[in-house]
Structures are given as structure tokens and as C-alpha cells.
C-alpha positions in Angstrom: 19.5 -19.6 -9.3 21.2 -16.5 -8.0 20.9 -12.8 -8.6 23.5 -10.1 -7.9 22.7 -7.3 -5.5 22.1 -4.8 -8.3 19.4 -7.1 -9.8 17.8 -7.7 -6.5 17.7 -3.9 -5.9 16.1 -3.4 -9.3 13.4 -6.1 -8.8 12.5 -5.2 -5.2 12.9 -1.4 -5.3 15.2 -1.6 -2.3 18.4 0.3 -2.7 21.7 -1.6 -2.7 22.7 0.5 0.3 19.7 -0.9 2.3 20.5 -4.4 1.2 24.0 -4.0 2.4 22.7 -2.7 5.7 20.4 -5.7 6.1 23.5 -7.9 5.5 25.7 -6.0 8.0 23.0 -6.2 10.7 22.4 -9.9 10.1 18.8 -9.4 9.0 19.4 -10.7 5.4 22.8 -12.1 4.6 23.2 -13.0 0.9 23.5 -16.6 -0.3 27.2 -16.0 -0.9 29.7 -13.2 -1.5 31.8 -13.4 -4.7 35.6 -13.1 -4.8 35.1 -9.5 -5.9 33.0 -8.8 -2.8 29.7 -8.7 -4.8 26.7 -10.1 -2.9 24.5 -12.8 -4.6 21.0 -13.8 -3.5 19.1 -17.0 -4.0 15.4 -17.8 -4.0 15.3 -18.2 -0.2 16.8 -14.8 0.3 14.3 -13.3 -2.1 11.4 -14.9 -0.1 12.9 -13.5 3.2 13.3 -10.1 1.5 9.6 -10.2 0.6 8.7 -10.9 4.2 10.9 -8.1 5.4 9.3 -5.6 3.0 5.8 -6.8 3.9 6.5 -6.4 7.6 8.0 -2.9 7.0 4.8 -1.9 5.1 2.9 -3.1 8.2 5.0 -0.8 10.4 7.2 -3.4 12.1 10.7 -2.1 13.1 13.8 -3.8 11.9 14.7 -5.3 15.4 11.3 -6.9 15.6 11.5 -8.2 12.0 14.7 -9.9 12.9 13.1 -11.6 15.9 10.1 -12.7 13.8 12.3 -14.2 11.1 14.5 -16.0 13.6 11.5 -17.5 15.4 9.3 -18.5 12.5 9.3 -22.2 11.5 7.0 -22.5 8.5 7.1 -19.9 5.7 3.6 -20.6 4.5 2.2 -20.0 8.0 4.2 -16.9 8.3 2.9 -15.6 4.9 -0.7 -16.4 6.0 -0.2 -14.2 9.0 1.3 -11.4 6.9 -1.7 -11.7 4.5 -4.2 -11.3 7.4 -2.3 -8.2 8.5 -2.3 -6.8 4.9 -6.0 -7.2 4.6 -6.4 -5.4 7.9 -4.1 -2.6 6.6 -6.2 -2.4 3.4 -9.3 -1.8 5.5 -7.4 0.9 7.5 -6.4 2.6 4.3 -10.0 2.6 3.1 -10.9 4.4 6.3 -8.0 6.8 5.9 -9.1 7.6 2.3 -12.6 8.4 3.5 -11.1 10.7 6.2 -9.1 12.6 3.7 -12.1 12.8 1.2 -14.3 14.1 4.0 -11.8 16.8 5.0 -11.4 17.9 1.3 -15.1 18.2 1.0 -15.4 20.3 4.2 -12.5 22.5 3.2 -14.0 23.1 -0.3 -17.3 24.0 1.2 -15.7 26.4 3.7 -13.9 28.2 0.9 -17.0 28.5 -1.2 -18.7 30.1 1.8 -15.8 32.4 2.4 -15.3 31.3 6.0 -12.8 29.2 7.9 -13.4 25.5 8.4 -14.7 24.7 11.8 -13.5 21.4 13.3 -16.2 20.2 15.6 -14.7 16.8 16.2 -10.9 17.1 15.7 -10.4 13.4 16.3 -12.1 12.8 13.0 -9.1 14.3 11.2 -7.0 11.4 12.4 -9.3 8.5 11.7 -7.4 5.8 10.1 -4.0 7.6 10.5 -1.2 5.6 12.0 1.1 8.0 13.9 4.3 6.2 12.8 3.4 6.3 9.1 6.1 8.9 8.4 8.9 6.9 10.0 7.8 3.6 8.4 8.7 4.9 5.0 12.3 5.8 5.8 13.6 2.6 4.1 16.2 4.6 2.3 17.6 5.8 5.6 17.8 2.5 7.5 20.0 3.7 10.4 17.8 6.6 11.1 14.7 4.5 10.7 16.0 2.0 13.2 16.5 4.7 15.8 13.1 6.2 15.1 11.5 2.7 15.4 13.3 2.0 18.6 12.0 5.2 20.2 8.5 4.8 18.8 8.4 1.3 20.4 8.8 2.8 23.8 6.1 5.4 23.3 2.6 5.2 24.8 -0.3 5.6 22.3 -0.9 9.1 23.8 2.8 10.1 23.2 2.6 8.7 19.7 -0.5 10.6 18.9 1.0 13.8 20.3 4.1 13.4 18.2 2.0 12.8 15.1 0.0 16.0 15.7 3.2 17.9 16.2 4.5 16.8 12.8 1.2 17.6 11.2 1.3 21.1 12.8 4.8 21.5 11.5 3.7 20.7 8.0 0.8 23.2 8.3 3.1 26.0 9.5 5.3 25.4 6.5 2.2 25.4 4.2 1.1 28.7 5.7 4.6 30.2 4.9 4.3 28.9 1.3 0.8 30.3 1.0 2.0 33.7 2.3 4.5 33.8 -0.6 7.7 33.3 1.4 10.5 31.9 -0.9 12.1 28.6 0.2 15.2 30.5 1.5 13.3 33.1 3.5 14.2 33.5 7.2 11.0 32.2 8.7 11.2 29.2 6.5 14.8 28.6 7.5 13.6 28.7 11.2 11.1 25.9 10.5 13.6 23.8 8.7 16.2 24.3 11.4 13.7 23.0 13.9 13.2 19.9 11.7 16.9 19.4 11.4 17.5 19.7 15.2 14.7 17.2 15.8 16.5 14.7 13.5 19.9 15.3 15.1 18.3 14.6 18.5 17.9 11.0 17.3 21.3 10.6 15.7 23.9 12.5 13.8 22.5 13.6 10.4 24.9 15.1 7.8 23.7 17.9 5.5 24.0 15.5 2.6 21.6 13.0 4.3 19.2 15.9 5.2 19.1 16.9 1.6 18.4 13.3 0.6 15.5 13.3 3.1 14.2 16.5 1.4 14.3 14.8 -2.0 12.5 11.8 -0.5 9.6 14.2 0.4 9.0 14.4 -3.4 10.3 11.0 -4.5 8.7 8.8 -1.8 5.1 8.2 -2.8 3.7 8.0 0.8 5.6 11.1 2.0 4.7 13.1 -1.2 1.0 12.2 -0.7 1.1 13.2 2.9 2.5 16.7 2.1 0.2 17.2 -0.9 -2.8 16.3 1.3 -1.9 19.4 3.4 -1.3 21.7 0.5 -0.5 21.2 -3.2 3.2 21.9 -3.9 4.2 21.5 -0.3 6.4 18.5 -1.0 8.5 20.4 -3.5 8.5 23.4 -1.1 9.8 21.3 1.7 12.6 19.8 -0.5 13.6 23.3 -1.8 13.6 24.7 1.7 15.9 21.9 2.9 18.2 22.5 0.0 18.3 26.3 0.8 18.9 25.5 4.4 21.9 23.2 3.8 23.4 25.5 1.1 23.3 28.4 3.5 25.3 26.4 6.1 23.8 24.2 8.8 23.9 25.9 12.1 
């Protein structure tokens, strides 16, 4: 039995654009390509796609996934290994949920008392957090995700933690601007968004259209949205609107 690329995209939640990218890079060729150029996938390709998506959820970059798929012999053994890693990831998410819950309780208590929250052990804020979480969910931007993954693979744990804290600080600065009542097209907001855009273009060329798509993903991607909302309610939409205003005003 075979399924066209549109049906595979619908079933898996992976965009047709990403599936075509997987084909072009040799990661997941279709079972065959029709005379009209339409890609068709069989059961084996669906099983491979499942493994790719599981490994992406576990934070494995595309080059490493290609190596894993090329070296594995038995699919059942491979899936057992993925299952063990998923269970470990479940445990990590339980820890992360506890971290966020504890921070919420401390912030609420601080607000009730009318004083600023004191962070006695800042490392507790990052318990269960995986620094590359943001990049791992860039599945709709495969070329950018591959470059981010390549650079992340060469980072030490200290460098990765520093980068993660920098991104968190960036989100907090934007949340402060939102709380201060600055509209999404205000000058200080544009300055923050410009810094984000330049950080992306340091990795690879990013068009204004792609940057706007990334802004929309801050709302549409569940993991990204949750990360922004954990900092401040409404921040995901504010980030999206700020990127829209930035690109409409002309990228510097």
C-alpha cells in the first residue's frame, strides 16, 4: 500500500516541504515518484518517518539521525532503544513541570507580598530544561534547524547553558517591554527583534518571509508557545506581532 505525500503530511503532521527536504538530503526517499513528480510512500517509509520524528523529539539532529538510520540493522531493536529514551524524556518533562510549577508558586507568593521574587538558587530555574529545546522544534524550518543543530553539536555544556540563558533573558526583556505597554511596533521592541533577526542571519540567510513564518510558529508551535507563555501570558502573540511589524517596516 502506498500513500501520496499530501496524505503522509496529513497523517504525520510533517509539512510536505519538510518531507521533500528529507528526500532531497537522502534521509527519507519516497518509495517511488510518479510520472507527475508526486512522491509516494510505503509502509517502510512510514516506519522510518516515525523513527525520524521520535529521534527529533529526543533532540537528535538530522545528520545524526541519518547516521543512526544507516547503521541500524533491526527495526525492533531500534524502536526498543527509542522507547527507552522516550521514557527517560518523560521523566525529564515531569521534572521540568515541577520546576515551572514551583516558579509559578514563588512568583504568585511574591506578588501577594508586594515584593520582588528572590532567586536564592538560580540553578533551580533550569532544572529539567534542555538548552536545545528551542531549536529542536524548528521542524518547519529544516535548513535552519540543521545549521542550528550542527553548531549546537560543537558546543560544550557550559556554552549551551549560556546560550539558553541568553535566549531566556531575551524573552524576559521582551516581556518587560510588553508589560510596560509598548506596542509591538515601538522602537525599543524593534531593537530587540532586530537583535533576534541578526542572530538568525549569523547562522544562515533568513528572508523576511521566513522570519515572519518563525514569528507565527511562536504561536502555532505548541512547545514554543508554551515556552513564551511560561514567561508571560500573551508573550507568544506579542513576539509574533513584533516580528510582523519589524518586517513590514523594512528589515535593516
